[in-house]
C-alpha positions in Angstrom: -77.0 38.5 209.7 -73.2 37.9 209.5 -72.0 34.6 211.0 -68.5 34.0 212.4 -66.6 30.9 211.2 -67.8 28.7 214.1 -71.4 29.6 213.6 -71.1 29.1 209.8 -69.5 25.7 210.4 -72.4 24.7 212.7 -75.0 25.9 210.3 -73.4 24.0 207.4 -73.2 20.9 209.6 -77.0 21.2 210.4 -77.9 21.8 206.7 -75.8 18.8 205.6 -78.0 16.7 208.0 -75.0 15.7 210.1 -77.1 15.9 213.3 -79.4 13.2 214.4 -82.1 13.3 217.1 -81.2 11.3 220.2 -83.3 8.4 221.3 -86.0 9.3 223.8 -85.7 13.0 222.9 -88.9 14.1 224.6 -88.0 12.5 228.0 -84.4 13.7 227.8 -85.5 17.2 227.0 -88.0 17.3 229.9 -85.3 15.9 232.3 -82.8 18.6 231.2 -85.4 21.3 231.5 -86.2 20.3 235.1 -82.5 20.2 235.9 -82.1 23.8 234.4 -85.1 25.0 236.5 -83.6 23.5 239.7 -80.2 24.9 238.9 -81.4 28.4 238.2 -83.9 28.7 241.1 -82.5 30.9 243.8 -84.4 29.9 246.9 -81.9 30.3 249.7 -80.2 33.5 251.1 -76.8 33.6 252.7 -74.7 36.3 254.4 -71.0 36.4 253.7 -68.2 38.7 254.7 -65.7 39.6 252.0 -62.6 41.8 252.0 -63.5 45.2 250.5 -60.9 44.7 247.8 -62.5 41.4 246.7 -66.0 42.8 246.7 -64.9 45.9 244.8 -63.2 43.6 242.3 -66.4 41.5 241.9 -68.4 44.7 241.3 -66.0 45.9 238.7 -66.1 42.5 236.9 -69.9 42.7 237.1 -69.9 46.0 235.4 -67.6 44.7 232.7 -69.9 41.7 232.1 -73.1 43.7 232.4 -74.6 41.5 235.1 -75.2 41.9 238.9 -72.3 41.0 241.1 -74.5 38.6 243.1 -75.0 36.7 239.9 -71.2 36.4 239.5 -70.9 35.1 243.0 -73.6 32.5 242.5 -72.1 31.4 239.2 -68.7 31.0 240.8 -70.1 28.9 243.6 -72.1 26.8 241.2 -69.1 26.2 239.0 -67.0 25.2 242.0 -69.6 22.8 243.3 -70.0 21.2 239.9 -66.3 20.9 239.4 -66.0 23.3 236.5 -63.4 25.4 238.2 -60.5 24.3 240.3 -61.1 22.8 243.7 -57.7 23.3 245.4 -58.1 25.9 248.1 -55.1 27.5 249.6 -55.6 28.8 253.2 
């Protein structure tokens, strides 16, 4: 398996024992797993109206990414809510 530069640097770092386990690893791991489960759970449905142009664009991006367009919409909403994409809305 061929590694790129970043992957090789990470592997070297691990092999050189530059990584240390965090305190309370087990409890932190469980907490993060629960957060991931809650984040990934899709338990609510919504209806939304979009401009045909926007929906077509989403569908094309979805094809490029190889994922369903609904997943892209959910991801964008999640990133917006968590502050990982801009929050300035122009009306």
